[in-house]
Structures are given as structure tokens and as C-alpha cells.
C-alpha positions in Angstrom: 94.4 132.6 113.9 94.9 131.5 117.5 92.2 129.3 118.8 90.8 130.1 122.5 92.5 128.4 125.6 90.6 125.3 126.5 90.3 126.5 130.0 89.3 130.0 131.1 91.4 130.3 134.5 92.1 132.9 137.0 95.2 132.5 138.8 94.6 132.6 142.5 97.2 130.7 144.5 100.4 131.7 145.7 102.7 128.5 144.9 106.5 127.8 146.0 107.5 128.0 142.3 110.5 128.5 139.8 110.2 129.5 136.4 111.2 127.4 133.4 113.5 128.2 130.6 112.5 125.8 127.5 115.2 124.9 125.1 114.3 125.0 121.6 114.0 122.0 119.2 114.9 124.1 116.1 113.4 127.2 114.2 111.4 126.9 111.2 113.4 127.4 108.3 110.8 127.1 105.1 107.1 126.8 104.8 104.8 126.0 102.1 101.0 125.9 102.1 99.0 125.3 105.3 100.6 124.1 108.6 99.7 124.6 112.1 101.7 124.2 115.0 100.0 123.2 118.4 101.7 123.9 121.9 100.4 123.9 125.5 96.9 122.5 124.5 96.0 125.0 121.8 96.8 126.1 118.2 99.2 128.9 117.5 98.0 129.4 114.1 99.9 129.0 111.0 103.5 128.2 111.0 106.0 131.1 109.9 109.5 131.2 109.0 111.8 132.2 112.1 109.1 130.3 114.7 110.7 128.5 117.1 109.5 124.9 117.5 109.7 123.5 121.2 109.7 119.9 122.7 105.9 118.7 123.0 104.9 120.8 120.1 102.7 119.1 117.3 103.2 120.1 113.7 100.5 119.4 111.5 100.4 120.0 107.5 97.6 120.2 105.1 97.6 118.6 101.4 99.6 121.7 100.5 101.7 122.0 103.3 105.5 121.5 104.4 107.5 122.7 107.1 111.5 122.5 107.2 112.9 122.9 110.7 116.4 123.6 111.1 117.6 122.1 114.3 118.9 123.7 117.2 122.5 122.8 118.8 120.6 121.8 121.9 120.0 118.4 119.8 123.5 117.9 119.5 122.8 117.9 115.4 123.2 119.9 112.6 120.8 119.8 109.6 117.1 119.7 109.0 113.9 118.2 109.5 111.2 118.2 106.9 107.4 117.5 107.9 105.8 116.7 104.5 102.3 117.3 103.4 99.2 115.6 105.2 101.4 114.7 108.0 101.0 115.2 111.9 104.3 114.9 114.0 105.0 115.2 117.8 108.6 116.8 118.8 110.3 115.4 121.7 113.7 116.3 123.4 115.1 114.9 126.4 118.3 115.3 128.4 120.3 112.2 128.9 123.7 111.5 130.5 125.2 110.5 127.3 123.8 113.1 125.1 120.6 114.7 124.0 117.7 112.3 122.7 115.1 113.6 120.3 112.3 111.6 119.2 109.8 112.6 116.5 106.5 110.8 117.1 105.1 110.5 113.1 101.2 109.9 113.5 100.5 110.1 109.9 102.3 111.4 106.6 106.0 111.6 105.7 109.0 113.2 107.1 112.6 113.6 105.7 116.0 114.8 107.3 119.4 115.7 106.4 121.4 115.5 109.8 125.3 115.6 110.9 126.1 115.1 114.4 127.9 118.4 116.2 129.6 116.6 119.1 129.2 114.3 121.8 126.8 111.3 121.4 123.4 112.8 120.6 120.6 110.7 118.7 117.4 111.1 117.0 114.7 108.8 117.0 111.6 108.6 114.5 108.8 106.1 115.7 105.5 104.8 114.5 103.2 102.5 115.7 105.1 99.5 114.2 108.8 100.9 113.5 111.1 102.8 115.4 114.1 104.3 113.5 117.4 105.4 115.3 119.8 107.9 113.5 123.1 109.6 114.4 123.7 111.6 111.4 122.4 110.7 107.9 119.9 111.3 105.1 116.6 109.6 105.3 112.9 109.7 104.6 110.2 107.7 106.5 106.3 107.2 105.1 103.3 106.1 106.7 100.4 105.0 104.7 96.6 105.0 105.1 96.9 101.1 105.6 99.5 101.6 108.4 102.2 100.4 106.8 105.5 101.9 106.8 108.8 102.8 104.4 112.0 104.1 105.4 114.3 105.0 102.7 118.1 105.9 103.3 120.1 108.2 101.1 123.0 108.8 103.0 124.8 107.2 106.0 122.9 104.5 107.9 119.7 104.0 110.1 118.7 101.4 112.3 115.2 100.0 111.9 113.2 98.0 114.8 109.7 96.6 114.8 109.8 94.7 118.2 111.2 91.6 116.7 113.8 92.3 114.2 116.4 95.1 114.3 117.9 95.8 110.8 120.5 98.4 109.6 119.6 100.3 106.4 122.5 101.8 104.6 122.7 104.3 101.9 120.8 103.2 98.6 118.3 100.8 100.6 114.6 100.8 102.0 113.0 98.8 104.3 109.2 98.4 104.5 106.8 97.0 107.3 103.3 96.3 106.4 100.8 94.5 108.8 101.3 91.0 109.9 104.5 91.0 107.8 108.3 91.1 109.0 110.7 94.1 107.7 111.4 93.9 104.1 114.5 95.3 102.7 114.5 97.0 99.0 117.3 98.6 96.9 116.6 102.3 95.9 118.4 104.2 93.4 119.4 107.2 95.4 118.9 109.6 92.4 115.3 108.5 92.2 114.5 108.1 96.0 111.8 110.6 96.0 110.0 109.1 93.1 110.3 105.5 94.8 108.5 107.0 98.0 105.9 108.6 95.9 105.4 105.5 94.2 105.2 103.6 97.2 102.3 105.7 98.6 100.3 105.6 95.3 100.7 101.8 95.5 99.4 101.7 99.3 96.5 103.9 98.2 95.6 101.6 95.1 95.9 98.6 97.6 93.2 100.2 99.8 90.7 101.0 97.1 91.1 97.5 95.6 89.7 96.1 99.2 88.0 99.2 100.4 84.8 97.9 101.8 86.5 95.4 104.1 89.2 98.2 105.0 86.4 100.9 105.7 84.2 98.4 107.9 87.3 97.7 110.1 88.2 101.5 110.2 84.4 102.3 111.4 84.6 99.3 113.8 87.9 100.5 115.4 87.1 104.3 115.5 83.9 103.8 117.3 85.4 101.4 119.9 88.4 103.3 120.6 86.4 106.6 120.5 84.4 105.3 123.3 87.3 104.0 125.2 89.3 107.3 124.9 86.2 109.2 126.0 85.8 107.0 129.0 89.8 107.0 129.9 89.9 110.9 129.3 86.9 112.0 131.4 88.9 111.7 134.8 91.5 113.8 133.4 89.2 116.4 132.0 87.5 116.8 135.5 90.7 116.5 137.2 91.1 119.7 139.8 94.8 118.6 139.6 95.3 119.4 136.0 93.2 122.6 136.4 95.7 123.7 139.0 98.6 122.8 137.0 97.5 124.6 133.8 96.8 127.9 136.0 100.5 127.6 137.5 101.7 127.0 133.8 99.7 130.0 132.6 101.7 132.2 135.5 104.9 130.6 133.9 105.6 128.6 137.4 105.6 125.1 138.6 106.2 123.6 141.9 109.6 122.2 143.1 109.9 118.6 141.6 110.4 117.2 145.1 107.8 119.1 146.8 105.5 116.8 148.9 102.3 118.5 147.3 103.5 117.8 143.9 104.7 114.5 144.4 101.2 113.7 145.9 99.4 115.5 142.7 101.8 113.1 140.4 100.9 109.9 142.0 97.1 110.9 142.1 97.0 111.8 138.3 99.6 109.2 136.8 96.9 106.5 136.6 94.4 108.4 134.5 97.4 109.8 132.1 98.6 106.3 131.4 95.2 104.8 130.6 94.4 107.5 128.3 97.7 107.3 126.6 97.4 103.6 126.2 94.1 104.0 124.4 95.1 107.4 122.3 98.4 105.8 121.0 96.4 103.7 118.5 93.2 105.8 118.4 95.3 108.9 117.3 96.7 107.2 114.4 93.5 105.6 113.0 91.5 109.1 113.2 94.5 110.8 111.1 94.7 107.9 108.7 90.6 108.5 108.3 91.0 112.0 107.6 93.5 111.3 104.8 91.1 108.7 103.2 88.5 111.3 103.4 90.7 113.2 101.0 90.6 110.0 98.6 87.0 109.0 99.2 85.2 112.2 99.1 83.4 112.8 95.7 83.9 109.3 94.3 81.7 106.1 94.2 83.3 104.8 97.1 81.1 107.1 99.5 78.3 104.9 98.6 79.9 101.8 100.0 77.8 100.3 102.8 79.7 99.6 105.9 76.7 98.1 107.5 73.0 97.9 106.6 71.7 101.4 106.1 75.1 103.2 106.9 77.5 104.3 103.9 81.2 105.5 104.0 79.7 108.9 103.4 77.6 108.7 106.7 80.8 107.3 108.6 83.1 110.4 107.0 80.1 112.8 108.3 80.6 111.4 111.7 84.3 111.7 112.2 84.0 115.3 110.4 81.5 116.0 113.3 83.6 114.8 115.9 86.8 116.3 114.8 86.8 119.7 116.8 85.9 118.2 120.0 88.2 115.1 119.6 91.5 117.3 118.8 90.6 119.6 121.6 90.7 116.9 124.0 93.7 115.2 122.4 95.7 118.5 122.5 94.6 118.8 126.3 95.8 115.4 127.2 99.1 116.1 125.3 99.2 119.0 127.4 98.6 117.2 130.6 101.3 114.9 129.7 103.7 117.8 129.0 102.6 119.4 132.6 103.4 116.1 134.2 106.8 115.7 132.8 107.5 119.3 133.9 107.2 118.1 137.4 109.7 115.3 137.3 113.4 116.2 137.8 115.2 116.6 134.5 112.0 116.2 132.8 112.1 112.4 132.8 108.5 111.4 131.4 105.8 108.7 132.9 107.1 105.4 134.3 107.4 102.9 131.8 106.6 105.2 128.7 110.1 106.6 127.8 111.8 103.7 126.3 110.2 103.0 123.0 108.5 100.1 124.3 105.3 101.9 124.1 105.5 102.0 120.3 105.5 98.1 120.1 103.1 97.2 123.1 100.3 99.1 121.7 100.5 98.3 118.0 98.0 96.4 116.2 98.6 94.7 112.9 96.7 96.0 109.8 96.1 93.5 107.1 93.7 94.5 104.2 
């Protein structure tokens, strides 16, 4: 069921404008369980076979969910991208002089892919907060854990992984792991049992969390409380922005001002600092939030609920607070992502925010996790 829009707005201004044709990233080829697509600040409801996936969409899968996306030819690649259970991912697609550039921003969970280049020089990049993986036609899987660790498994072709310090090629039959405070570490994988290898890694990460749950939970609660306040403070100017309200009205009408219009340039200059400031906080905060929601499923109904994070405040109390915050927080996050998209639509060629397109963002904001 579709959720209501975040703003109830009546279009009341005549604007020099043109219609925008959005090139699809792909089409949903297969669905299992519960999965949701979020676009332009609102949920589109359950994902269905045949639905288009557009750039800047978010795909969110439940514990029983799985979504397989058949890539559109506009990506320059042929094949599928799989968003696995308990995952959150944002889809990006940027034009480039050398070929289309696709980025999957993996916030939580696991994805896999089977890809082949069609023509030209396309690329696909998968990014977490601590590892960026470059692909030019291959079969791979990438997983994140509740501890913030990352695993990349290559079963065909080769992927290139970087953590901002080391850049390592990962050929077929190899896996690479990144844990907080540690360097990239290579491992050998039997291709026939790559799925089992990934599942065992995820199980081991959960056991590592359980072995040090009091410290890990105290750290999560501290980070969540601190970043929640910082996100609210950074986002408040955007939430009250007359410029953003105007952009949403224009988008509701399917229109956007010319990118070189003086009024548009002035609006972008005025709103850009608030978008950049919010994004820097959200980069880590969103990942922590979704890791906590995954931990909720592991902890609820167990003795870990009684762990005292601080005097008089238990894990159960903390999880109840996160659940109570969830609806309002996710609405603000969706609205912020919508603001980013509206900013990019006002840039020639869809180029993003200054300093936020290179991939450096994935390392400059990252934090080590050492439980």
C-alpha cells in the first residue's frame, strides 16, 4: 500500500521548464517475500515483477525478501543484480563521456550479480562505508555484517576492491574481507560452495557480536544517540526550506527549471550547504540505524534484551526507542534523498553535489568498528 507524500502541496507558480525523461536502471525480474521500493521521498509499496527500477530508487527487503533486477541496456551491461534478504540499497546511474557509470550504495545486507558488458566502457561500482568494489562484467557477491565488516566473493571474472588505503584485485575463486581497524584480507573460496562460504561468514559475524554484546550494544547506543541528534540538527533547515518546497511542487508537475536559469543557480547555491552537511551525518547514521534493525531480529526474545547498556537502561529499552523513532526517521531520510535527487536534476548532465561524486565520500566519512 502506498504511503502519503511527505508534503501536501498545490502547484501555484508558472515556471520556465522542460519535461524530464528518466532512463531506467532496470526491471524487476523476480521477487520473493516482502520488498519495498522507495522513490522521490515516498514508498511505492511492494515490489512486483515487471516494475521499473529508476536511478535514485531505494530497494529494501525484509527477512524473507529478495529482488532480482534485470539491468537495462542504458547501463551498458547485460545481466542481473540481486538484492538479498534484510538488505537496503540505493541505485545510481550517471552519464559519463567514457560510458555509463552505475553505483549501488549498499547500506546494509547482501547483494549479488551476474554481469556482462554489452559495448563501450560501462562500469558498475558497489560501495559500502569501508569498501568500494569496481566491476566491469563478472559474477560476485558482497555482504555487510552487523559489526560493519564487509565480504566480497568473486566467482567469475575479477573485481577490484579498495578501502581507501589498499586497492586489491579479487579474481574468481577468491574472497576479500574488511573488518574494522584491519586491512583487506584475502581468502580462497571453492566456487561450488561460494554461497555456503558467505552464509558461514555472516553466521560467524553474528557469533562475534554475541561474544561481545554488552560492549557492542553500548557503542551502538552511544553512536545512535549522538548521530540522531546531529542528523536532526543538520536536516532541520532542509525540512523548513522554501526552496525545497518549491522544487517538490515543480517535480509534482513533472517540470524543472532550466539548469542555467539564474534563479535555479541561486537556489542551488543557497540549498547546497544544508544538503552537504546533512549527507555527511547521514552517511554513517543510516548504516548504523539499519544494522540496529538487523540486531533487533537477533536480540528480541533472548536474554540479550536484559543487558544493561547503562544504569537503568537495558537493550530492550534501547530497541524500543529505535522502533519508536523509525517511522519519523525513515520519512526524513527519504525526504533527504529526494532533495538530493532534485538538486542533481538541476545540474547539467545530472552531475551530483560538488565533492560528492568521486567515491571519496565512502572513505572520508567511515569509522572503524572494533568489537
